[in-house]
MIGU-766392 format. One record per atom (N, C-alpha, C): residue number from 1; residue in one letter; y negated, x negated, z negated. Coordinates in steps of 0.1 Angstrom, whole numbers, padded with zeros to 4 digits. Example, Ala and Ser with C-alpha at 12.3 -4.5 7.8 and 13.67 -1.06 7.14 Angstrom:
MIGU-766392
REC    i  aa     c2     c1     c3
REC    1   A   0057  -0132  -0078
REC    1   A   0045  -0123  -0078
REC    1   A   0033  -0132  -0078
REC    2   S   0022  -0128  -0071
REC    2   S   0011  -0137  -0071
REC    2   S   0000  -0129  -0079
end
This chain:
MIGU-766392
REC    i  aa     c2     c1     c3
REC    1   X  -0839  -1159  -0378
REC    1   X  -0850  -1153  -0386
REC    1   X  -0858  -1142  -0378
REC    2   X  -0861  -1131  -0384
REC    2   X  -0868  -1120  -0377
REC    2   X  -0881  -1116  -0385
REC    3   X  -0891  -1109  -0379
REC    3   X  -0902  -1106  -0386
REC    3   X  -0900  -1094  -0395
REC    4   X  -0905  -1093  -0406
REC    4   X  -0902  -1083  -0415
REC    4   X  -0904  -1069  -0410
REC    5   X  -0913  -1066  -0402
REC    5   X  -0916  -1053  -0396
REC    5   X  -0904  -1049  -0386
REC    6   X  -0897  -1059  -0382
REC    6   X  -0887  -1056  -0371
REC    6   X  -0872  -1057  -0375
REC    7   X  -0870  -1060  -0388
REC    7   X  -0856  -1062  -0394
REC    7   X  -0852  -1049  -0401
REC    8   X  -0839  -1046  -0400
REC    8   X  -0835  -1036  -0409
REC    8   X  -0833  -1042  -0422
REC    9   X  -0832  -1034  -0432
REC    9   X  -0831  -1040  -0446
REC    9   X  -0816  -1044  -0447
REC   10   X  -0806  -1039  -0440
REC   10   X  -0793  -1043  -0442
REC   10   X  -0791  -1059  -0436
REC   11   X  -0786  -1066  -0444
REC   11   X  -0783  -1080  -0440
REC   11   X  -0794  -1091  -0444
REC   12   X  -0806  -1084  -0450
REC   12   X  -0815  -1094  -0453
REC   12   X  -0812  -1100  -0467
REC   13   X  -0812  -1114  -0466
REC   13   X  -0809  -1122  -0478
REC   13   X  -0821  -1130  -0484
REC   14   X  -0832  -1130  -0477
REC   14   X  -0843  -1138  -0483
REC   14   X  -0854  -1138  -0473
REC   15   X  -0865  -1145  -0475
REC   15   X  -0876  -1145  -0466
REC   15   X  -0886  -1156  -0469
REC   16   X  -0894  -1160  -0460
REC   16   X  -0904  -1169  -0460
REC   16   X  -0917  -1159  -0463
REC   17   X  -0925  -1165  -0471
REC   17   X  -0939  -1157  -0473
REC   17   X  -0948  -1168  -0471
REC   18   X  -0958  -1164  -0462
REC   18   X  -0969  -1174  -0459
REC   18   X  -0981  -1171  -0468
REC   19   X  -0991  -1180  -0467
REC   19   X  -1002  -1178  -0476
REC   19   X  -1011  -1164  -0475
REC   20   X  -1009  -1157  -0463
REC   20   X  -1015  -1144  -0462
REC   20   X  -1006  -1134  -0466
REC   21   X  -0994  -1137  -0471
REC   21   X  -0985  -1127  -0476
REC   21   X  -0975  -1121  -0465
REC   22   X  -0976  -1126  -0453
REC   22   X  -0968  -1121  -0442
REC   22   X  -0953  -1127  -0443
REC   23   X  -0945  -1117  -0443
REC   23   X  -0930  -1122  -0446
REC   23   X  -0921  -1123  -0433
REC   24   X  -0913  -1134  -0433
REC   24   X  -0904  -1135  -0421
REC   24   X  -0891  -1136  -0429
REC   25   X  -0882  -1124  -0425
REC   25   X  -0869  -1122  -0432
REC   25   X  -0859  -1131  -0428
REC   26   X  -0849  -1135  -0436
REC   26   X  -0835  -1142  -0433
REC   26   X  -0826  -1131  -0433
REC   27   X  -0817  -1131  -0422
REC   27   X  -0807  -1121  -0423
REC   27   X  -0794  -1129  -0421
REC   28   X  -0783  -1124  -0426
REC   28   X  -0770  -1129  -0425
REC   28   X  -0762  -1121  -0414
REC   29   X  -0757  -1130  -0405
REC   29   X  -0749  -1125  -0394
REC   29   X  -0739  -1115  -0399
REC   30   X  -0737  -1102  -0394
REC   30   X  -0727  -1093  -0399
REC   30   X  -0732  -1087  -0412
REC   31   X  -0743  -1088  -0416
REC   31   X  -0749  -1081  -0428
REC   31   X  -0747  -1087  -0442
REC   32   X  -0738  -1097  -0444
REC   32   X  -0736  -1103  -0455
REC   32   X  -0734  -1118  -0455
REC   33   X  -0738  -1125  -0466
REC   33   X  -0736  -1139  -0465
REC   33   X  -0723  -1144  -0468
REC   34   X  -0713  -1135  -0472
REC   34   X  -0699  -1139  -0475
REC   34   X  -0691  -1129  -0466
REC   35   X  -0678  -1132  -0464
REC   35   X  -0668  -1124  -0457
REC   35   X  -0665  -1111  -0463
REC   36   X  -0665  -1110  -0477
REC   36   X  -0661  -1099  -0484
REC   36   X  -0674  -1095  -0493
REC   37   X  -0682  -1087  -0489
REC   37   X  -0695  -1085  -0495
REC   37   X  -0695  -1080  -0510
REC   38   X  -0683  -1075  -0515
REC   38   X  -0682  -1071  -0528
REC   38   X  -0675  -1082  -0537
REC   39   X  -0671  -1093  -0530
REC   39   X  -0665  -1104  -0538
REC   39   X  -0675  -1111  -0547
REC   40   X  -0671  -1115  -0560
REC   40   X  -0678  -1123  -0569
REC   40   X  -0682  -1137  -0563
REC   41   X  -0693  -1141  -0565
REC   41   X  -0697  -1155  -0560
REC   41   X  -0704  -1164  -0571
REC   42   X  -0698  -1176  -0572
REC   42   X  -0704  -1186  -0581
REC   42   X  -0711  -1196  -0573
REC   43   X  -0723  -1199  -0577
REC   43   X  -0732  -1208  -0570
REC   43   X  -0734  -1220  -0579
REC   44   X  -0732  -1232  -0575
REC   44   X  -0733  -1244  -0582
REC   44   X  -0746  -1251  -0577
REC   45   X  -0755  -1255  -0588
REC   45   X  -0767  -1261  -0584
REC   45   X  -0770  -1273  -0592
REC   46   X  -0778  -1283  -0588
REC   46   X  -0783  -1294  -0596
REC   46   X  -0797  -1298  -0592
REC   47   X  -0801  -1310  -0598
REC   47   X  -0814  -1314  -0593
REC   47   X  -0813  -1320  -0579
REC   48   X  -0801  -1322  -0574
REC   48   X  -0800  -1327  -0560
REC   48   X  -0799  -1315  -0550
REC   49   X  -0800  -1302  -0555
REC   49   X  -0800  -1290  -0547
REC   49   X  -0816  -1289  -0543
REC   50   X  -0819  -1292  -0531
REC   50   X  -0834  -1292  -0528
REC   50   X  -0836  -1287  -0514
REC   51   X  -0847  -1282  -0510
REC   51   X  -0852  -1278  -0498
REC   51   X  -0841  -1268  -0491
REC   52   X  -0834  -1272  -0482
REC   52   X  -0825  -1263  -0474
REC   52   X  -0813  -1259  -0483
REC   53   X  -0809  -1267  -0494
REC   53   X  -0800  -1263  -0503
REC   53   X  -0806  -1251  -0512
REC   54   X  -0818  -1254  -0515
REC   54   X  -0824  -1242  -0523
REC   54   X  -0826  -1228  -0516
REC   55   X  -0827  -1231  -0502
REC   55   X  -0827  -1219  -0494
REC   55   X  -0815  -1211  -0495
REC   56   X  -0803  -1218  -0495
REC   56   X  -0789  -1213  -0496
REC   56   X  -0789  -1207  -0509
REC   57   X  -0793  -1212  -0521
REC   57   X  -0794  -1207  -0534
REC   57   X  -0802  -1194  -0534
REC   58   X  -0813  -1194  -0528
REC   58   X  -0823  -1183  -0528
REC   58   X  -0814  -1170  -0521
REC   59   X  -0808  -1173  -0511
REC   59   X  -0802  -1163  -0503
REC   59   X  -0791  -1156  -0511
REC   60   X  -0786  -1162  -0522
REC   60   X  -0777  -1156  -0529
REC   60   X  -0783  -1149  -0542
REC   61   X  -0796  -1152  -0544
REC   61   X  -0803  -1147  -0557
REC   61   X  -0804  -1131  -0555
REC   62   X  -0803  -1124  -0564
REC   62   X  -0804  -1110  -0563
REC   62   X  -0792  -1103  -0558
REC   63   X  -0781  -1109  -0554
REC   63   X  -0771  -1103  -0549
REC   63   X  -0761  -1100  -0561
REC   64   X  -0756  -1087  -0561
REC   64   X  -0747  -1083  -0572
REC   64   X  -0734  -1093  -0572
REC   65   X  -0729  -1093  -0586
REC   65   X  -0717  -1100  -0588
REC   65   X  -0718  -1117  -0585
REC   66   X  -0731  -1121  -0586
REC   66   X  -0732  -1135  -0584
REC   66   X  -0739  -1143  -0595
REC   67   X  -0733  -1154  -0598
REC   67   X  -0737  -1161  -0609
REC   67   X  -0740  -1175  -0607
REC   68   X  -0750  -1182  -0612
REC   68   X  -0755  -1196  -0609
REC   68   X  -0750  -1204  -0622
REC   69   X  -0745  -1217  -0617
REC   69   X  -0740  -1225  -0627
REC   69   X  -0745  -1240  -0625
REC   70   X  -0748  -1247  -0635
REC   70   X  -0752  -1262  -0633
REC   70   X  -0766  -1263  -0640
REC   71   X  -0775  -1271  -0632
REC   71   X  -0788  -1275  -0637
REC   71   X  -0797  -1267  -0627
REC   72   X  -0810  -1269  -0630
REC   72   X  -0822  -1264  -0622
REC   72   X  -0822  -1273  -0609
REC   73   X  -0826  -1265  -0598
REC   73   X  -0826  -1272  -0586
REC   73   X  -0838  -1282  -0585
REC   74   X  -0839  -1289  -0573
REC   74   X  -0851  -1298  -0571
REC   74   X  -0864  -1295  -0573
REC   75   X  -0866  -1281  -0568
REC   75   X  -0880  -1275  -0571
REC   75   X  -0889  -1276  -0558
REC   76   X  -0881  -1277  -0545
REC   76   X  -0890  -1274  -0534
REC   76   X  -0884  -1262  -0525
REC   77   X  -0885  -1251  -0531
REC   77   X  -0880  -1240  -0522
REC   77   X  -0891  -1235  -0513
REC   78   X  -0894  -1242  -0503
REC   78   X  -0905  -1240  -0493
REC   78   X  -0899  -1241  -0479
REC   79   X  -0907  -1237  -0469
REC   79   X  -0905  -1239  -0455
REC   79   X  -0916  -1247  -0448
REC   80   X  -0912  -1253  -0438
REC   80   X  -0919  -1261  -0429
REC   80   X  -0923  -1257  -0415
REC   81   X  -0935  -1261  -0411
REC   81   X  -0938  -1255  -0398
REC   81   X  -0943  -1268  -0390
REC   82   X  -0938  -1269  -0377
REC   82   X  -0943  -1280  -0370
REC   82   X  -0956  -1276  -0362
REC   83   X  -0966  -1288  -0361
REC   83   X  -0977  -1285  -0353
REC   83   X  -0977  -1297  -0343
REC   84   X  -0978  -1293  -0331
REC   84   X  -0979  -1304  -0319
REC   84   X  -0993  -1308  -0319
REC   85   X  -0994  -1322  -0319
REC   85   X  -1007  -1327  -0317
REC   85   X  -1010  -1331  -0305
REC   86   X  -1023  -1333  -0301
REC   86   X  -1027  -1336  -0287
REC   86   X  -1022  -1349  -0282
REC   87   X  -1020  -1359  -0290
REC   87   X  -1013  -1372  -0285
REC   87   X  -0999  -1371  -0283
REC   88   X  -0992  -1360  -0285
REC   88   X  -0977  -1358  -0284
REC   88   X  -0971  -1359  -0297
REC   89   X  -0978  -1363  -0307
REC   89   X  -0972  -1365  -0320
REC   89   X  -0969  -1350  -0327
REC   90   X  -0962  -1350  -0337
REC   90   X  -0959  -1337  -0344
REC   90   X  -0962  -1339  -0358
REC   91   X  -0969  -1329  -0364
REC   91   X  -0972  -1330  -0378
REC   91   X  -0964  -1318  -0384
REC   92   X  -0957  -1320  -0395
REC   92   X  -0949  -1309  -0401
REC   92   X  -0955  -1308  -0415
REC   93   X  -0959  -1295  -0418
REC   93   X  -0966  -1291  -0429
REC   93   X  -0957  -1280  -0437
REC   94   X  -0957  -1282  -0449
REC   94   X  -0951  -1271  -0459
REC   94   X  -0962  -1260  -0458
REC   95   X  -0958  -1248  -0453
REC   95   X  -0967  -1238  -0452
REC   95   X  -0961  -1225  -0460
REC   96   X  -0949  -1224  -0462
REC   96   X  -0945  -1210  -0468
REC   96   X  -0936  -1213  -0480
REC   97   X  -0935  -1202  -0488
REC   97   X  -0927  -1202  -0500
REC   97   X  -0914  -1193  -0496
REC   98   X  -0904  -1195  -0504
REC   98   X  -0891  -1188  -0502
REC   98   X  -0891  -1176  -0512
REC   99   X  -0886  -1167  -0508
REC   99   X  -0883  -1154  -0518
REC   99   X  -0869  -1149  -0515
REC  100   X  -0864  -1143  -0527
REC  100   X  -0851  -1138  -0526
REC  100   X  -0851  -1124  -0518
REC  101   X  -0839  -1117  -0517
REC  101   X  -0837  -1104  -0511
REC  101   X  -0844  -1094  -0519
REC  102   X  -0849  -1096  -0531
REC  102   X  -0857  -1087  -0539
REC  102   X  -0871  -1088  -0538
REC  103   X  -0875  -1099  -0531
REC  103   X  -0888  -1102  -0530
REC  103   X  -0895  -1112  -0540
REC  104   X  -0886  -1117  -0550
REC  104   X  -0892  -1126  -0561
REC  104   X  -0894  -1140  -0553
REC  105   X  -0905  -1145  -0555
REC  105   X  -0909  -1157  -0550
REC  105   X  -0905  -1169  -0558
REC  106   X  -0901  -1180  -0552
REC  106   X  -0898  -1192  -0560
REC  106   X  -0907  -1203  -0555
REC  107   X  -0913  -1210  -0565
REC  107   X  -0923  -1221  -0562
REC  107   X  -0920  -1232  -0570
REC  108   X  -0908  -1233  -0575
REC  108   X  -0905  -1245  -0584
REC  108   X  -0891  -1246  -0585
REC  109   X  -0884  -1253  -0596
REC  109   X  -0871  -1254  -0598
REC  109   X  -0865  -1241  -0601
REC  110   X  -0853  -1238  -0595
REC  110   X  -0845  -1225  -0597
REC  110   X  -0835  -1227  -0608
REC  111   X  -0838  -1220  -0620
REC  111   X  -0827  -1223  -0631
REC  111   X  -0814  -1216  -0628
REC  112   X  -0804  -1221  -0633
REC  112   X  -0789  -1214  -0632
REC  112   X  -0791  -1205  -0643
REC  113   X  -0781  -1194  -0642
REC  113   X  -0778  -1184  -0652
REC  113   X  -0771  -1191  -0663
REC  114   X  -0762  -1200  -0661
REC  114   X  -0756  -1207  -0670
REC  114   X  -0758  -1222  -0669
REC  115   X  -0766  -1228  -0679
REC  115   X  -0768  -1242  -0677
REC  115   X  -0757  -1250  -0682
REC  116   X  -0751  -1260  -0674
REC  116   X  -0742  -1269  -0678
REC  116   X  -0749  -1283  -0676
REC  117   X  -0749  -1290  -0688
REC  117   X  -0756  -1304  -0688
REC  117   X  -0749  -1312  -0679
REC  118   X  -0756  -1321  -0673
REC  118   X  -0753  -1332  -0663
REC  118   X  -0743  -1338  -0671
REC  119   X  -0730  -1342  -0661
REC  119   X  -0720  -1349  -0668
REC  119   X  -0709  -1340  -0672
REC  120   X  -0712  -1328  -0674
REC  120   X  -0702  -1318  -0677
REC  120   X  -0698  -1309  -0665
REC  121   X  -0687  -1303  -0664
REC  121   X  -0682  -1298  -0653
REC  121   X  -0687  -1284  -0650
REC  122   X  -0696  -1281  -0642
REC  122   X  -0702  -1268  -0638
REC  122   X  -0690  -1261  -0630
REC  123   X  -0682  -1268  -0623
REC  123   X  -0672  -1262  -0615
REC  123   X  -0662  -1255  -0625
REC  124   X  -0658  -1260  -0636
REC  124   X  -0649  -1255  -0645
REC  124   X  -0655  -1242  -0650
REC  125   X  -0668  -1242  -0654
REC  125   X  -0675  -1230  -0659
REC  125   X  -0675  -1220  -0649
REC  126   X  -0678  -1223  -0636
REC  126   X  -0678  -1213  -0625
REC  126   X  -0664  -1207  -0623
REC  127   X  -0654  -1215  -0624
REC  127   X  -0640  -1210  -0621
REC  127   X  -0636  -1201  -0632
REC  128   X  -0640  -1205  -0646
REC  128   X  -0637  -1195  -0657
REC  128   X  -0644  -1182  -0655
REC  129   X  -0656  -1182  -0651
REC  129   X  -0664  -1169  -0649
REC  129   X  -0656  -1161  -0638
REC  130   X  -0653  -1168  -0626
REC  130   X  -0647  -1160  -0614
REC  130   X  -0635  -1155  -0619
REC  131   X  -0626  -1161  -0627
REC  131   X  -0613  -1157  -0631
REC  131   X  -0613  -1145  -0639
REC  132   X  -0625  -1144  -0646
REC  132   X  -0626  -1132  -0656
REC  132   X  -0631  -1120  -0648
REC  133   X  -0634  -1121  -0635
REC  133   X  -0640  -1109  -0627
REC  133   X  -0627  -1102  -0623
REC  134   X  -0629  -1088  -0623
REC  134   X  -0618  -1079  -0619
REC  134   X  -0613  -1082  -0605
REC  135   X  -0622  -1085  -0596
REC  135   X  -0618  -1088  -0582
REC  135   X  -0611  -1101  -0580
REC  136   X  -0611  -1109  -0589
REC  136   X  -0604  -1123  -0588
REC  136   X  -0591  -1123  -0595
REC  137   X  -0587  -1111  -0601
REC  137   X  -0575  -1113  -0610
REC  137   X  -0562  -1109  -0601
end
């Protein structure tokens, strides 16, 4: 992670935003979160997608040719910060919100583009969408 004022815009896939509005950018090694930057990507989510899983989902939000399938995420797209206490203990507090590459802040469950009810196969819906994409034919 790098500070927003020191990162190039290439490779930025998301950010943490603190209560004062200061941004800490997330970057993908090599500039893209996938090997082929123009490839379509299907992202599967559910209520079990939470915390770090939501950070991965947020990293794909705002990416062209990307679609989300399944159910809303768990609703905790936040970042934690450790504080060392004088007795040697550590207190970890949730202090930042997550935002995607476009700057959109997430502060609750992240909805999919295509809702697939629990018990139905989101993977099949995602595969159907991918197979309809020109780059996947």
